[in-house]
Backbone bond lengths (Angstrom), bond angles and torsions (degrees), N, CA, C in turn:
res aa  C-N    CA-C-N  psi(-1)  N-CA   C-N-CA  omega(-1)  CA-C   N-CA-C  phi
1 M - - - 1.450 - - 1.531 111.27 -
2 S 1.316 116.46 21.39 1.458 119.27 -179.48 1.523 112.34 -71.39
3 E 1.330 117.59 -5.57 1.458 121.19 177.74 1.531 112.00 -90.17
4 F 1.325 117.09 1.44 1.462 121.86 -176.88 1.519 111.08 -115.01
5 T 1.319 115.12 139.89 1.461 122.33 169.63 1.520 106.65 -115.67
6 I 1.335 115.31 139.54 1.459 119.92 174.42 1.524 107.62 -111.48
7 G 1.329 115.73 130.95 1.451 121.05 -178.23 1.516 112.07 -120.33
8 Y 1.303 114.96 140.71 1.464 122.42 179.70 1.518 109.05 -121.80
9 L 1.301 115.57 153.31 1.454 122.44 175.00 1.523 107.70 -126.44
10 S 1.331 116.23 132.94 1.464 119.43 -177.73 1.526 110.53 -140.41
11 W 1.318 114.23 145.65 1.463 120.81 176.11 1.521 109.83 -147.71
12 K 1.315 116.14 96.60 1.470 125.13 170.91 1.532 116.10 65.69
13 K 1.290 119.98 -2.65 1.470 121.08 -179.63 1.534 108.98 -100.98
14 H 1.315 115.56 70.51 1.462 120.87 -174.02 1.521 112.41 -60.28
15 N 1.311 117.36 -38.95 1.468 119.52 -179.27 1.528 111.32 -64.85
16 I 1.322 117.85 -35.61 1.470 120.49 -178.74 1.524 110.93 -73.07
17 I 1.330 117.88 -44.66 1.463 119.19 179.91 1.524 110.08 -65.75
18 K 1.327 117.71 -35.79 1.468 119.82 177.98 1.530 111.30 -66.05
19 K 1.334 118.08 -38.77 1.469 120.74 176.23 1.524 110.53 -63.08
20 T 1.322 116.71 -42.40 1.471 121.18 178.40 1.522 109.94 -61.95
21 L 1.325 116.61 -48.98 1.463 120.61 -177.87 1.530 111.47 -66.34
22 D 1.332 117.31 -38.44 1.471 120.42 175.39 1.523 110.40 -59.41
23 S 1.321 116.54 -45.33 1.457 120.94 -179.99 1.530 111.19 -61.62
24 H 1.317 116.82 -45.03 1.467 119.87 179.94 1.524 111.25 -65.33
25 Q 1.316 116.04 -37.21 1.461 120.55 178.70 1.532 110.97 -68.83
26 E 1.322 116.64 -48.08 1.462 121.51 -176.97 1.527 113.08 -67.88
27 N 1.321 117.01 -29.03 1.464 120.40 -176.91 1.521 113.97 -97.79
28 G 1.327 116.88 11.60 1.457 120.98 169.09 1.518 117.04 93.28
29 L 1.322 118.44 -2.77 1.465 118.67 -178.70 1.527 111.31 -62.12
30 F 1.323 116.75 -37.62 1.462 120.10 -179.91 1.528 112.09 -71.30
31 H 1.323 116.95 -15.26 1.471 119.76 176.33 1.522 111.36 -78.44
32 I 1.326 116.44 -23.70 1.467 118.62 -177.61 1.532 113.18 -106.39
33 I 1.326 117.77 -16.75 1.466 121.76 175.07 1.532 106.82 -107.60
34 P 1.327 117.80 111.36 1.468 119.33 -176.86 1.537 111.88 -65.61
35 P 1.328 116.61 153.79 1.467 120.63 -177.86 1.534 113.57 -52.83
36 K 1.306 117.48 -36.96 1.472 119.25 -178.54 1.529 112.03 -64.56
37 N 1.339 116.94 -16.64 1.466 122.21 -178.74 1.523 112.71 -107.29
38 R 1.328 117.21 19.28 1.464 121.94 176.09 1.519 108.44 -116.47
39 I 1.326 116.26 124.30 1.469 119.99 -176.43 1.529 110.06 -138.65
40 I 1.308 114.63 144.60 1.458 120.00 178.47 1.533 108.85 -130.94
41 Y 1.317 114.75 138.90 1.457 121.18 175.49 1.521 107.94 -107.10
42 F 1.319 115.71 124.76 1.464 121.08 178.56 1.527 109.91 -106.15
43 Q 1.327 115.26 121.93 1.457 120.45 170.73 1.541 106.80 -75.06
44 E 1.309 117.49 137.95 1.466 121.51 -179.80 1.531 109.93 49.74
45 I 1.312 115.60 56.26 1.465 122.56 -172.51 1.531 111.70 -55.23
46 S 1.333 114.51 140.68 1.470 121.28 -178.70 1.531 108.91 -130.12
47 E 1.302 115.05 172.11 1.463 120.15 177.19 1.533 110.74 -63.97
48 E 1.320 117.15 -36.09 1.474 120.43 177.22 1.530 110.34 -63.51
49 D 1.328 117.23 -37.58 1.460 120.60 176.39 1.534 110.64 -60.65
50 R 1.311 116.04 -46.78 1.473 120.56 179.69 1.535 110.82 -60.83
51 T 1.311 116.14 -39.20 1.466 121.03 178.99 1.529 110.46 -63.07
52 I 1.320 116.70 -44.06 1.464 121.14 178.53 1.528 110.45 -61.81
53 A 1.323 116.60 -46.02 1.467 120.16 179.37 1.527 110.83 -58.29
54 N 1.307 116.73 -44.63 1.469 120.36 179.65 1.525 111.63 -66.84
55 E 1.319 116.54 -38.32 1.464 121.20 179.87 1.529 111.75 -60.73
56 Y 1.326 116.95 -35.70 1.462 121.50 -177.70 1.533 112.82 -102.62
57 D 1.317 116.24 12.12 1.460 122.01 177.53 1.534 111.69 56.78
58 L 1.334 115.43 48.34 1.460 122.17 179.13 1.525 110.04 -108.70
59 N 1.310 116.43 143.65 1.456 120.93 166.85 1.517 106.27 -75.42
60 Y 1.300 117.20 146.52 1.463 118.04 -179.59 1.523 111.50 -136.43
61 I 1.313 113.07 150.26 1.452 122.92 171.13 1.518 106.01 -137.82
62 G 1.302 116.38 166.67 1.447 117.90 179.40 1.511 111.08 178.50
63 N 1.301 114.42 -173.33 1.440 121.75 -175.54 1.514 107.84 -147.12
64 S 1.313 116.55 154.47 1.464 119.88 178.26 1.523 111.98 -75.44
65 Q 1.336 115.93 -10.04 1.453 121.37 179.10 1.528 109.76 -116.73
66 N 1.315 115.74 166.84 1.461 121.02 172.52 1.523 106.40 -91.13
67 I 1.325 116.85 110.05 1.466 121.00 -176.00 1.527 112.42 -93.61
68 G 1.319 117.25 2.29 1.459 121.17 178.75 1.522 111.98 92.21
69 I 1.306 115.13 160.06 1.466 121.31 -176.08 1.522 111.34 -64.12
70 L 1.317 117.91 -48.39 1.465 120.40 -176.50 1.515 111.89 -61.35
71 N 1.329 117.57 -48.18 1.460 119.79 -179.22 1.525 112.01 -65.26
72 A 1.321 117.62 -36.61 1.461 120.79 176.87 1.528 110.30 -66.83
73 F 1.324 116.55 -40.87 1.469 120.73 176.92 1.537 109.90 -60.41
74 I 1.313 116.54 -43.80 1.468 120.75 178.35 1.527 110.17 -59.93
75 K 1.320 117.62 -42.75 1.471 121.18 177.90 1.525 111.23 -61.03
76 L 1.331 116.36 -40.66 1.467 119.55 177.66 1.525 110.58 -62.02
77 V 1.305 117.07 -47.45 1.467 121.07 -179.24 1.525 110.35 -63.77
78 E 1.309 117.41 -40.07 1.470 120.67 178.28 1.522 111.92 -61.98
79 N 1.319 117.01 -27.78 1.459 121.30 180.00 1.525 113.20 -93.92
80 C 1.308 116.84 2.86 1.468 122.31 178.15 1.525 108.43 -77.12
81 K 1.324 116.73 130.20 1.454 121.72 -178.78 1.531 112.43 -112.28
82 T 1.322 116.21 15.75 1.461 121.87 -179.29 1.524 109.97 -122.41
83 P 1.321 117.59 164.72 1.467 119.32 179.88 1.533 114.00 -68.55
84 Y 1.337 117.19 -25.58 1.456 120.71 -174.99 1.520 110.80 -122.57
85 F 1.347 115.09 144.46 1.454 121.40 -176.94 1.526 109.09 -132.22
86 I 1.333 115.56 131.75 1.459 122.80 176.77 1.520 106.83 -114.18
87 F 1.332 116.74 126.29 1.464 120.88 179.13 1.517 109.90 -103.54
88 C 1.317 116.26 128.90 1.471 120.68 178.68 1.507 110.20 -118.09
């Protein structure tokens, strides 16, 4: 599955993104998508966001502002280094 990147979008709902990431980790998705192909975009990025990304071995990008879903999605795709992209 090295041809796939999985991208996440998060904005201030740390408990929800952690539940999503826990589920993906526990159900084997992280076993088939290597860490280099996991990326998360944080709207209004904070230190807690960075901690979460590191805890789940995710690459992260973000902005100090909320740039909206579409623009954040575009940033995720622009940072995708594989032929296929999965958005969660």
